[in-house]
Biopython code that builds the backbone (N, CA, C, O; Angstrom):
import numpy as np
from Bio.PDB.StructureBuilder import StructureBuilder

atoms = [
    (1, "MET", "N", (51.908, 7.782, 139.225)),
    (1, "MET", "CA", (52.343, 6.740, 138.317)),
    (1, "MET", "C", (52.615, 5.473, 139.130)),
    (1, "MET", "O", (53.138, 5.542, 140.242)),
    (2, "THR", "N", (52.258, 4.326, 138.571)),
    (2, "THR", "CA", (52.452, 3.053, 139.260)),
    (2, "THR", "C", (53.691, 2.335, 138.740)),
    (2, "THR", "O", (54.257, 2.700, 137.710)),
    (3, "SER", "N", (54.095, 1.318, 139.471)),
    (3, "SER", "CA", (55.230, 0.501, 139.076)),
    (3, "SER", "C", (55.002, -0.118, 137.694)),
    (3, "SER", "O", (55.917, -0.136, 136.871)),
    (4, "SER", "N", (53.817, -0.616, 137.436)),
    (4, "SER", "CA", (53.542, -1.242, 136.135)),
    (4, "SER", "C", (53.550, -0.217, 135.005)),
    (4, "SER", "O", (53.958, -0.535, 133.888)),
    (5, "GLU", "N", (53.109, 0.999, 135.277)),
    (5, "GLU", "CA", (53.158, 2.052, 134.252)),
    (5, "GLU", "C", (54.604, 2.414, 133.914)),
    (5, "GLU", "O", (54.926, 2.656, 132.750)),
    (6, "VAL", "N", (55.467, 2.452, 134.912)),
    (6, "VAL", "CA", (56.883, 2.726, 134.671)),
    (6, "VAL", "C", (57.486, 1.592, 133.843)),
    (6, "VAL", "O", (58.240, 1.846, 132.904)),
    (7, "SER", "N", (57.162, 0.348, 134.182)),
    (7, "SER", "CA", (57.652, -0.809, 133.420)),
    (7, "SER", "C", (57.196, -0.749, 131.969)),
    (7, "SER", "O", (57.973, -1.048, 131.062)),
    (8, "GLN", "N", (55.946, -0.365, 131.742)),
    (8, "GLN", "CA", (55.424, -0.258, 130.372)),
    (8, "GLN", "C", (56.163, 0.809, 129.581)),
    (8, "GLN", "O", (56.464, 0.617, 128.403)),
    (9, "LEU", "N", (56.456, 1.929, 130.223)),
    (9, "LEU", "CA", (57.192, 3.012, 129.573)),
    (9, "LEU", "C", (58.562, 2.517, 129.108)),
    (9, "LEU", "O", (58.986, 2.817, 127.992)),
    (10, "ILE", "N", (59.246, 1.768, 129.954)),
    (10, "ILE", "CA", (60.568, 1.240, 129.614)),
    (10, "ILE", "C", (60.462, 0.212, 128.493)),
    (10, "ILE", "O", (61.249, 0.245, 127.547)),
    (11, "ALA", "N", (59.505, -0.693, 128.589)),
    (11, "ALA", "CA", (59.330, -1.727, 127.568)),
    (11, "ALA", "C", (59.031, -1.111, 126.204)),
    (11, "ALA", "O", (59.515, -1.598, 125.182)),
    (12, "GLN", "N", (58.235, -0.042, 126.186)),
    (12, "GLN", "CA", (57.935, 0.642, 124.922)),
    (12, "GLN", "C", (59.201, 1.252, 124.323)),
    (12, "GLN", "O", (59.407, 1.210, 123.110)),
    (13, "GLU", "N", (60.039, 1.815, 125.178)),
    (13, "GLU", "CA", (61.268, 2.426, 124.671)),
    (13, "GLU", "C", (62.247, 1.376, 124.164)),
    (13, "GLU", "O", (62.886, 1.577, 123.131)),
    (14, "ILE", "N", (62.373, 0.268, 124.872)),
    (14, "ILE", "CA", (63.286, -0.795, 124.437)),
    (14, "ILE", "C", (62.780, -1.415, 123.146)),
    (14, "ILE", "O", (63.577, -1.737, 122.265)),
    (15, "GLY", "N", (61.483, -1.588, 123.020)),
    (15, "GLY", "CA", (60.910, -2.185, 121.817)),
    (15, "GLY", "C", (61.457, -3.584, 121.595)),
    (15, "GLY", "O", (61.307, -4.459, 122.448)),
    (16, "SER", "N", (62.084, -3.792, 120.458)),
    (16, "SER", "CA", (62.663, -5.106, 120.152)),
    (16, "SER", "C", (64.179, -5.122, 120.365)),
    (16, "SER", "O", (64.845, -6.079, 119.971)),
    (17, "ASP", "N", (64.725, -4.081, 120.980)),
    (17, "ASP", "CA", (66.178, -3.941, 121.140)),
    (17, "ASP", "C", (66.678, -4.505, 122.476)),
    (17, "ASP", "O", (67.482, -3.870, 123.158)),
    (18, "TRP", "N", (66.193, -5.710, 122.849)),
    (18, "TRP", "CA", (66.561, -6.310, 124.132)),
    (18, "TRP", "C", (68.021, -6.744, 124.178)),
    (18, "TRP", "O", (68.532, -7.029, 125.261)),
    (19, "GLY", "N", (68.698, -6.802, 123.054)),
    (19, "GLY", "CA", (70.116, -7.155, 123.024)),
    (19, "GLY", "C", (71.025, -5.959, 123.242)),
    (19, "GLY", "O", (72.242, -6.114, 123.335)),
    (20, "HIS", "N", (70.445, -4.765, 123.324)),
    (20, "HIS", "CA", (71.232, -3.537, 123.531)),
    (20, "HIS", "C", (71.982, -3.630, 124.856)),
    (20, "HIS", "O", (71.416, -4.032, 125.872)),
    (21, "THR", "N", (73.253, -3.256, 124.836)),
    (21, "THR", "CA", (74.051, -3.245, 126.057)),
    (21, "THR", "C", (74.863, -1.953, 126.089)),
    (21, "THR", "O", (74.687, -1.083, 125.236)),
    (22, "ASN", "N", (75.740, -1.830, 127.065)),
    (22, "ASN", "CA", (76.561, -0.623, 127.193)),
    (22, "ASN", "C", (77.998, -1.014, 127.530)),
    (22, "ASN", "O", (78.344, -2.195, 127.514)),
    (23, "ALA", "N", (78.833, -0.023, 127.834)),
    (23, "ALA", "CA", (80.238, -0.275, 128.138)),
    (23, "ALA", "C", (80.426, -1.153, 129.376)),
    (23, "ALA", "O", (81.482, -1.762, 129.544)),
    (24, "HIS", "N", (79.419, -1.225, 130.240)),
    (24, "HIS", "CA", (79.495, -2.052, 131.447)),
    (24, "HIS", "C", (78.963, -3.466, 131.215)),
    (24, "HIS", "O", (78.977, -4.295, 132.125)),
    (25, "GLY", "N", (78.493, -3.739, 129.998)),
    (25, "GLY", "CA", (77.987, -5.068, 129.673)),
    (25, "GLY", "C", (76.649, -5.399, 130.300)),
    (25, "GLY", "O", (76.355, -6.568, 130.547)),
    (26, "VAL", "N", (75.835, -4.394, 130.561)),
    (26, "VAL", "CA", (74.528, -4.602, 131.188)),
    (26, "VAL", "C", (73.624, -5.411, 130.252)),
    (26, "VAL", "O", (73.473, -5.080, 129.076)),
    (27, "ASP", "N", (73.027, -6.475, 130.795)),
    (27, "ASP", "CA", (72.049, -7.296, 130.088)),
    (27, "ASP", "C", (70.665, -6.853, 130.560)),
    (27, "ASP", "O", (70.321, -7.034, 131.728)),
    (28, "LEU", "N", (69.883, -6.282, 129.670)),
    (28, "LEU", "CA", (68.580, -5.743, 130.059)),
    (28, "LEU", "C", (67.677, -6.789, 130.695)),
    (28, "LEU", "O", (66.966, -6.487, 131.654)),
    (29, "ARG", "N", (67.692, -8.001, 130.183)),
    (29, "ARG", "CA", (66.805, -9.041, 130.718)),
    (29, "ARG", "C", (67.182, -9.413, 132.155)),
    (29, "ARG", "O", (66.324, -9.824, 132.936)),
    (30, "THR", "N", (68.444, -9.270, 132.497)),
    (30, "THR", "CA", (68.915, -9.613, 133.842)),
    (30, "THR", "C", (68.861, -8.426, 134.792)),
    (30, "THR", "O", (68.544, -8.585, 135.971)),
    (31, "CYS", "N", (69.168, -7.238, 134.284)),
    (31, "CYS", "CA", (69.383, -6.078, 135.155)),
    (31, "CYS", "C", (68.153, -5.209, 135.403)),
    (31, "CYS", "O", (68.126, -4.447, 136.369)),
    (32, "LEU", "N", (67.138, -5.309, 134.551)),
    (32, "LEU", "CA", (65.902, -4.580, 134.832)),
    (32, "LEU", "C", (65.263, -5.180, 136.080)),
    (32, "LEU", "O", (65.219, -6.401, 136.232)),
    (33, "VAL", "N", (64.776, -4.338, 136.958)),
    (33, "VAL", "CA", (64.122, -4.789, 138.184)),
    (33, "VAL", "C", (62.700, -4.227, 138.209)),
    (33, "VAL", "O", (62.387, -3.269, 137.502)),
    (34, "THR", "N", (61.866, -4.822, 139.013)),
    (34, "THR", "CA", (60.520, -4.271, 139.205)),
    (34, "THR", "C", (60.686, -2.865, 139.784)),
    (34, "THR", "O", (61.329, -2.704, 140.822)),
    (35, "PRO", "N", (60.123, -1.854, 139.138)),
    (35, "PRO", "CA", (60.295, -0.488, 139.641)),
    (35, "PRO", "C", (59.890, -0.358, 141.111)),
    (35, "PRO", "O", (58.837, -0.827, 141.542)),
    (36, "GLU", "N", (60.772, 0.298, 141.850)),
    (36, "GLU", "CA", (60.575, 0.499, 143.289)),
    (36, "GLU", "C", (60.816, 1.971, 143.612)),
    (36, "GLU", "O", (61.881, 2.506, 143.304)),
    (37, "LEU", "N", (59.849, 2.618, 144.223)),
    (37, "LEU", "CA", (59.979, 4.020, 144.599)),
    (37, "LEU", "C", (60.860, 4.120, 145.845)),
    (37, "LEU", "O", (60.560, 3.530, 146.883)),
    (38, "ARG", "N", (61.957, 4.879, 145.720)),
    (38, "ARG", "CA", (62.924, 5.025, 146.809)),
    (38, "ARG", "C", (63.323, 6.490, 146.930)),
    (38, "ARG", "O", (63.115, 7.282, 146.012)),
    (39, "THR", "N", (63.892, 6.831, 148.065)),
    (39, "THR", "CA", (64.368, 8.190, 148.298)),
    (39, "THR", "C", (65.872, 8.235, 148.101)),
    (39, "THR", "O", (66.611, 7.427, 148.663)),
    (40, "TYR", "N", (66.315, 9.190, 147.295)),
    (40, "TYR", "CA", (67.737, 9.375, 146.973)),
    (40, "TYR", "C", (68.184, 10.734, 147.467)),
    (40, "TYR", "O", (67.425, 11.702, 147.433)),
    (41, "CYS", "N", (69.424, 10.799, 147.926)),
    (41, "CYS", "CA", (70.015, 12.047, 148.404)),
    (41, "CYS", "C", (70.762, 12.744, 147.278)),
    (41, "CYS", "O", (71.219, 12.106, 146.330)),
    (42, "ASP", "N", (70.876, 14.041, 147.393)),
    (42, "ASP", "CA", (71.752, 14.840, 146.540)),
    (42, "ASP", "C", (73.160, 14.670, 147.114)),
    (42, "ASP", "O", (73.363, 14.962, 148.293)),
    (43, "PRO", "N", (74.147, 14.207, 146.326)),
    (43, "PRO", "CA", (75.481, 13.983, 146.879)),
    (43, "PRO", "C", (76.172, 15.263, 147.348)),
    (43, "PRO", "O", (77.109, 15.196, 148.143)),
    (44, "MET", "N", (75.728, 16.420, 146.874)),
    (44, "MET", "CA", (76.323, 17.689, 147.277)),
    (44, "MET", "C", (75.590, 18.320, 148.467)),
    (44, "MET", "O", (76.132, 19.197, 149.140)),
    (45, "ASP", "N", (74.362, 17.871, 148.721)),
    (45, "ASP", "CA", (73.551, 18.409, 149.823)),
    (45, "ASP", "C", (72.692, 17.274, 150.369)),
    (45, "ASP", "O", (71.580, 17.056, 149.887)),
    (46, "GLY", "N", (73.188, 16.551, 151.363)),
    (46, "GLY", "CA", (72.514, 15.389, 151.916)),
    (46, "GLY", "C", (71.122, 15.650, 152.451)),
    (46, "GLY", "O", (70.339, 14.714, 152.615)),
    (47, "ALA", "N", (70.800, 16.904, 152.727)),
    (47, "ALA", "CA", (69.469, 17.243, 153.226)),
    (47, "ALA", "C", (68.444, 17.302, 152.099)),
    (47, "ALA", "O", (67.240, 17.238, 152.350)),
    (48, "ARG", "N", (68.910, 17.422, 150.870)),
    (48, "ARG", "CA", (68.016, 17.487, 149.704)),
    (48, "ARG", "C", (67.782, 16.066, 149.197)),
    (48, "ARG", "O", (68.733, 15.325, 148.954)),
    (49, "THR", "N", (66.522, 15.692, 149.041)),
    (49, "THR", "CA", (66.196, 14.332, 148.609)),
    (49, "THR", "C", (65.250, 14.330, 147.415)),
    (49, "THR", "O", (64.591, 15.326, 147.114)),
    (50, "PHE", "N", (65.202, 13.182, 146.746)),
    (50, "PHE", "CA", (64.368, 12.980, 145.566)),
    (50, "PHE", "C", (63.696, 11.621, 145.690)),
    (50, "PHE", "O", (64.350, 10.645, 146.056)),
    (51, "ASP", "N", (62.413, 11.538, 145.396)),
    (51, "ASP", "CA", (61.707, 10.263, 145.330)),
    (51, "ASP", "C", (61.716, 9.816, 143.878)),
    (51, "ASP", "O", (61.097, 10.442, 143.017)),
    (52, "LEU", "N", (62.425, 8.724, 143.616)),
    (52, "LEU", "CA", (62.646, 8.237, 142.255)),
    (52, "LEU", "C", (62.362, 6.740, 142.185)),
    (52, "LEU", "O", (62.482, 6.020, 143.176)),
    (53, "TRP", "N", (61.980, 6.290, 140.988)),
    (53, "TRP", "CA", (61.742, 4.871, 140.754)),
    (53, "TRP", "C", (63.045, 4.199, 140.334)),
    (53, "TRP", "O", (63.626, 4.566, 139.313)),
    (54, "ARG", "N", (63.508, 3.223, 141.105)),
    (54, "ARG", "CA", (64.667, 2.409, 140.712)),
    (54, "ARG", "C", (64.169, 1.391, 139.693)),
    (54, "ARG", "O", (63.239, 0.637, 139.979)),
    (55, "VAL", "N", (64.779, 1.358, 138.502)),
    (55, "VAL", "CA", (64.286, 0.485, 137.441)),
    (55, "VAL", "C", (65.338, -0.491, 136.933)),
    (55, "VAL", "O", (64.992, -1.495, 136.311)),
    (56, "LEU", "N", (66.612, -0.216, 137.184)),
    (56, "LEU", "CA", (67.678, -1.104, 136.716)),
    (56, "LEU", "C", (68.801, -1.109, 137.732)),
    (56, "LEU", "O", (69.155, -0.072, 138.292)),
    (57, "GLU", "N", (69.357, -2.291, 137.964)),
    (57, "GLU", "CA", (70.517, -2.473, 138.838)),
    (57, "GLU", "C", (71.650, -3.013, 137.977)),
    (57, "GLU", "O", (71.473, -4.016, 137.285)),
    (58, "GLU", "N", (72.805, -2.371, 138.009)),
    (58, "GLU", "CA", (73.946, -2.864, 137.238)),
    (58, "GLU", "C", (74.312, -4.289, 137.668)),
    (58, "GLU", "O", (74.624, -5.137, 136.832)),
    (59, "HIS", "N", (74.272, -4.538, 138.967)),
    (59, "HIS", "CA", (74.561, -5.870, 139.521)),
    (59, "HIS", "C", (73.410, -6.262, 140.449)),
    (59, "HIS", "O", (73.509, -6.088, 141.663)),
    (60, "PRO", "N", (72.312, -6.792, 139.882)),
    (60, "PRO", "CA", (71.134, -7.071, 140.702)),
    (60, "PRO", "C", (71.362, -8.129, 141.781)),
    (60, "PRO", "O", (70.661, -8.136, 142.793)),
    (61, "ASP", "N", (72.320, -9.011, 141.581)),
    (61, "ASP", "CA", (72.582, -10.053, 142.575)),
    (61, "ASP", "C", (73.189, -9.489, 143.854)),
    (61, "ASP", "O", (72.918, -9.991, 144.945)),
    (62, "THR", "N", (74.016, -8.441, 143.724)),
    (62, "THR", "CA", (74.648, -7.829, 144.905)),
    (62, "THR", "C", (74.080, -6.448, 145.227)),
    (62, "THR", "O", (74.439, -5.834, 146.232)),
    (63, "ARG", "N", (73.182, -5.966, 144.352)),
    (63, "ARG", "CA", (72.590, -4.623, 144.485)),
    (63, "ARG", "C", (73.683, -3.558, 144.595)),
    (63, "ARG", "O", (73.608, -2.648, 145.420)),
    (64, "SER", "N", (74.691, -3.697, 143.747)),
    (64, "SER", "CA", (75.800, -2.753, 143.747)),
    (64, "SER", "C", (75.959, -2.153, 142.355)),
    (64, "SER", "O", (75.291, -2.560, 141.404)),
    (65, "GLY", "N", (76.852, -1.183, 142.259)),
    (65, "GLY", "CA", (77.103, -0.527, 140.981)),
    (65, "GLY", "C", (76.118, 0.599, 140.732)),
    (65, "GLY", "O", (75.489, 1.121, 141.652)),
    (66, "TYR", "N", (76.004, 0.955, 139.470)),
    (66, "TYR", "CA", (75.090, 2.020, 139.085)),
    (66, "TYR", "C", (73.660, 1.512, 139.027)),
    (66, "TYR", "O", (73.408, 0.317, 138.876)),
    (67, "ARG", "N", (72.727, 2.457, 139.151)),
    (67, "ARG", "CA", (71.309, 2.173, 139.005)),
    (67, "ARG", "C", (70.713, 3.194, 138.036)),
    (67, "ARG", "O", (71.158, 4.340, 137.966)),
    (68, "ILE", "N", (69.718, 2.761, 137.305)),
    (68, "ILE", "CA", (68.944, 3.708, 136.510)),
    (68, "ILE", "C", (67.662, 3.968, 137.288)),
    (68, "ILE", "O", (66.997, 3.047, 137.761)),
    (69, "VAL", "N", (67.339, 5.249, 137.403)),
    (69, "VAL", "CA", (66.148, 5.684, 138.132)),
    (69, "VAL", "C", (65.276, 6.534, 137.218)),
    (69, "VAL", "O", (65.747, 7.089, 136.225)),
    (70, "PHE", "N", (64.000, 6.626, 137.568)),
    (70, "PHE", "CA", (63.039, 7.399, 136.780)),
    (70, "PHE", "C", (62.403, 8.452, 137.662)),
    (70, "PHE", "O", (61.948, 8.166, 138.769)),
    (71, "ASP", "N", (62.377, 9.673, 137.157)),
    (71, "ASP", "CA", (61.809, 10.816, 137.874)),
    (71, "ASP", "C", (60.497, 11.210, 137.212)),
    (71, "ASP", "O", (60.491, 11.667, 136.068)),
    (72, "THR", "N", (59.387, 11.039, 137.919)),
    (72, "THR", "CA", (58.077, 11.363, 137.344)),
    (72, "THR", "C", (57.855, 12.861, 137.220)),
    (72, "THR", "O", (56.987, 13.294, 136.462)),
    (73, "ARG", "N", (58.625, 13.662, 137.952)),
    (73, "ARG", "CA", (58.429, 15.116, 137.873)),
    (73, "ARG", "C", (58.729, 15.647, 136.476)),
    (73, "ARG", "O", (57.999, 16.498, 135.967)),
    (74, "ASP", "N", (59.797, 15.152, 135.852)),
    (74, "ASP", "CA", (60.133, 15.627, 134.505)),
    (74, "ASP", "C", (60.166, 14.490, 133.484)),
    (74, "ASP", "O", (60.602, 14.675, 132.348)),
    (75, "MET", "N", (59.694, 13.295, 133.910)),
    (75, "MET", "CA", (59.608, 12.125, 133.029)),
    (75, "MET", "C", (60.958, 11.793, 132.399)),
    (75, "MET", "O", (61.036, 11.473, 131.213)),
    (76, "SER", "N", (62.018, 11.872, 133.201)),
    (76, "SER", "CA", (63.352, 11.570, 132.691)),
    (76, "SER", "C", (64.006, 10.479, 133.521)),
    (76, "SER", "O", (63.630, 10.224, 134.665)),
    (77, "PHE", "N", (64.994, 9.846, 132.911)),
    (77, "PHE", "CA", (65.772, 8.809, 133.564)),
    (77, "PHE", "C", (67.126, 9.377, 133.949)),
    (77, "PHE", "O", (67.628, 10.311, 133.324)),
    (78, "GLY", "N", (67.702, 8.799, 134.984)),
    (78, "GLY", "CA", (69.008, 9.255, 135.435)),
    (78, "GLY", "C", (69.763, 8.133, 136.109)),
    (78, "GLY", "O", (69.293, 6.998, 136.192)),
    (79, "LEU", "N", (70.958, 8.479, 136.594)),
    (79, "LEU", "CA", (71.814, 7.503, 137.264)),
    (79, "LEU", "C", (71.866, 7.759, 138.760)),
    (79, "LEU", "O", (71.767, 8.896, 139.222)),
    (80, "ALA", "N", (72.022, 6.681, 139.496)),
    (80, "ALA", "CA", (72.177, 6.746, 140.949)),
    (80, "ALA", "C", (73.178, 5.669, 141.347)),
    (80, "ALA", "O", (73.508, 4.784, 140.557)),
    (81, "THR", "N", (73.649, 5.759, 142.572)),
    (81, "THR", "CA", (74.549, 4.752, 143.139)),
    (81, "THR", "C", (74.422, 4.809, 144.657)),
    (81, "THR", "O", (73.573, 5.522, 145.191)),
    (82, "THR", "N", (75.257, 4.065, 145.336)),
    (82, "THR", "CA", (75.302, 4.097, 146.793)),
    (82, "THR", "C", (76.627, 4.718, 147.204)),
    (82, "THR", "O", (77.676, 4.353, 146.673)),
    (83, "ASP", "N", (76.587, 5.658, 148.152)),
    (83, "ASP", "CA", (77.835, 6.296, 148.573)),
    (83, "ASP", "C", (78.541, 5.455, 149.642)),
    (83, "ASP", "O", (78.051, 4.396, 150.033)),
    (84, "GLN", "N", (79.681, 5.932, 150.102)),
    (84, "GLN", "CA", (80.488, 5.189, 151.071)),
    (84, "GLN", "C", (79.794, 5.017, 152.422)),
    (84, "GLN", "O", (80.233, 4.208, 153.239)),
    (85, "HIS", "N", (78.722, 5.762, 152.666)),
    (85, "HIS", "CA", (77.961, 5.656, 153.912)),
    (85, "HIS", "C", (76.717, 4.777, 153.755)),
    (85, "HIS", "O", (75.924, 4.640, 154.686)),
    (86, "GLY", "N", (76.557, 4.186, 152.573)),
    (86, "GLY", "CA", (75.413, 3.315, 152.322)),
    (86, "GLY", "C", (74.141, 4.019, 151.915)),
    (86, "GLY", "O", (73.082, 3.395, 151.853)),
    (87, "ARG", "N", (74.225, 5.324, 151.633)),
    (87, "ARG", "CA", (73.040, 6.092, 151.216)),
    (87, "ARG", "C", (72.869, 6.007, 149.700)),
    (87, "ARG", "O", (73.847, 6.020, 148.952)),
    (88, "ASP", "N", (71.617, 5.918, 149.260)),
    (88, "ASP", "CA", (71.310, 6.018, 147.833)),
    (88, "ASP", "C", (71.488, 7.472, 147.422)),
    (88, "ASP", "O", (70.913, 8.368, 148.040)),
    (89, "VAL", "N", (72.286, 7.714, 146.376)),
    (89, "VAL", "CA", (72.516, 9.081, 145.910)),
    (89, "VAL", "C", (72.178, 9.189, 144.429)),
    (89, "VAL", "O", (72.491, 8.303, 143.634)),
    (90, "PHE", "N", (71.538, 10.289, 144.083)),
    (90, "PHE", "CA", (71.145, 10.591, 142.706)),
    (90, "PHE", "C", (72.269, 11.381, 142.051)),
    (90, "PHE", "O", (72.695, 12.414, 142.567)),
    (91, "LEU", "N", (72.753, 10.883, 140.897)),
    (91, "LEU", "CA", (73.886, 11.513, 140.218)),
    (91, "LEU", "C", (73.468, 12.513, 139.153)),
    (91, "LEU", "O", (74.226, 13.432, 138.840)),
    (92, "GLY", "N", (72.284, 12.353, 138.594)),
    (92, "GLY", "CA", (71.812, 13.302, 137.596)),
    (92, "GLY", "C", (70.946, 12.650, 136.535)),
    (92, "GLY", "O", (70.938, 11.429, 136.381)),
    (93, "SER", "N", (70.216, 13.487, 135.806)),
    (93, "SER", "CA", (69.332, 13.036, 134.733)),
    (93, "SER", "C", (70.090, 12.969, 133.417)),
    (93, "SER", "O", (70.993, 13.763, 133.157)),
    (94, "TYR", "N", (69.700, 11.999, 132.592)),
    (94, "TYR", "CA", (70.347, 11.817, 131.297)),
    (94, "TYR", "C", (69.365, 11.788, 130.136)),
    (94, "TYR", "O", (69.788, 11.732, 128.981)),
    (95, "GLY", "N", (68.063, 11.826, 130.412)),
    (95, "GLY", "CA", (67.079, 11.849, 129.329)),
    (95, "GLY", "C", (66.270, 10.574, 129.273)),
    (95, "GLY", "O", (65.627, 10.194, 130.252)),
    (96, "THR", "N", (66.301, 9.909, 128.123)),
    (96, "THR", "CA", (65.513, 8.692, 127.939)),
    (96, "THR", "C", (66.187, 7.521, 128.646)),
    (96, "THR", "O", (67.322, 7.624, 129.110)),
    (97, "PHE", "N", (65.464, 6.407, 128.716)),
    (97, "PHE", "CA", (66.039, 5.214, 129.333)),
    (97, "PHE", "C", (67.290, 4.771, 128.574)),
    (97, "PHE", "O", (68.326, 4.516, 129.188)),
    (98, "MET", "N", (67.205, 4.679, 127.258)),
    (98, "MET", "CA", (68.339, 4.192, 126.460)),
    (98, "MET", "C", (69.518, 5.172, 126.501)),
    (98, "MET", "O", (70.671, 4.741, 126.507)),
    (99, "GLU", "N", (69.251, 6.468, 126.528)),
    (99, "GLU", "CA", (70.335, 7.451, 126.673)),
    (99, "GLU", "C", (71.038, 7.272, 128.015)),
    (99, "GLU", "O", (72.260, 7.384, 128.103)),
    (100, "THR", "N", (70.271, 6.998, 129.038)),
    (100, "THR", "CA", (70.841, 6.802, 130.372)),
    (100, "THR", "C", (71.650, 5.521, 130.430)),
    (100, "THR", "O", (72.740, 5.498, 131.001)),
    (101, "LEU", "N", (71.119, 4.443, 129.838)),
    (101, "LEU", "CA", (71.853, 3.189, 129.776)),
    (101, "LEU", "C", (73.199, 3.389, 129.078)),
    (101, "LEU", "O", (74.225, 2.907, 129.557)),
    (102, "ASP", "N", (73.193, 4.085, 127.969)),
    (102, "ASP", "CA", (74.426, 4.333, 127.213)),
    (102, "ASP", "C", (75.396, 5.239, 127.971)),
    (102, "ASP", "O", (76.607, 5.132, 127.781)),
    (103, "ALA", "N", (74.887, 6.124, 128.823)),
    (103, "ALA", "CA", (75.736, 7.048, 129.582)),
    (103, "ALA", "C", (76.378, 6.383, 130.799)),
    (103, "ALA", "O", (77.322, 6.924, 131.376)),
    (104, "MET", "N", (75.874, 5.225, 131.187)),
    (104, "MET", "CA", (76.356, 4.536, 132.390)),
    (104, "MET", "C", (77.831, 4.192, 132.259)),
    (104, "MET", "O", (78.413, 3.609, 133.173)),
]
sb = StructureBuilder()
sb.init_structure("model")
sb.init_model(0)
sb.init_chain("A")
sb.init_seg("    ")
for serial, (resi, resn, name, xyz) in enumerate(atoms, 1):
    if name == "N":
        sb.init_residue(resn, " ", resi, " ")
    sb.init_atom(name, np.array(xyz, "f"), 0.0, 1.0, " ", f" {name:<3s}", serial, name[0])
structure = sb.get_structure()
């Protein structure tokens, strides 16, 4: 799957609901990022890793806070963050993009 295919999948799910936000006040037009394939660690087992597409940054200007990631293995979205050591960590899958946004 390519970055543009991941972007298309998200755009199809959002449809015309670009005003949708969550408890963190995420603005989709500001916080969606060009999908980037990155490696994330399991927070319980640092040796276990996952290659996931980063698709949303809660705070894109500082690259901090929660992130929404996409897993092509099961076609699901989940949450990730950065731990105290600066490692990207995968927190878990939540289902669709909008379900994940709402779970943030």
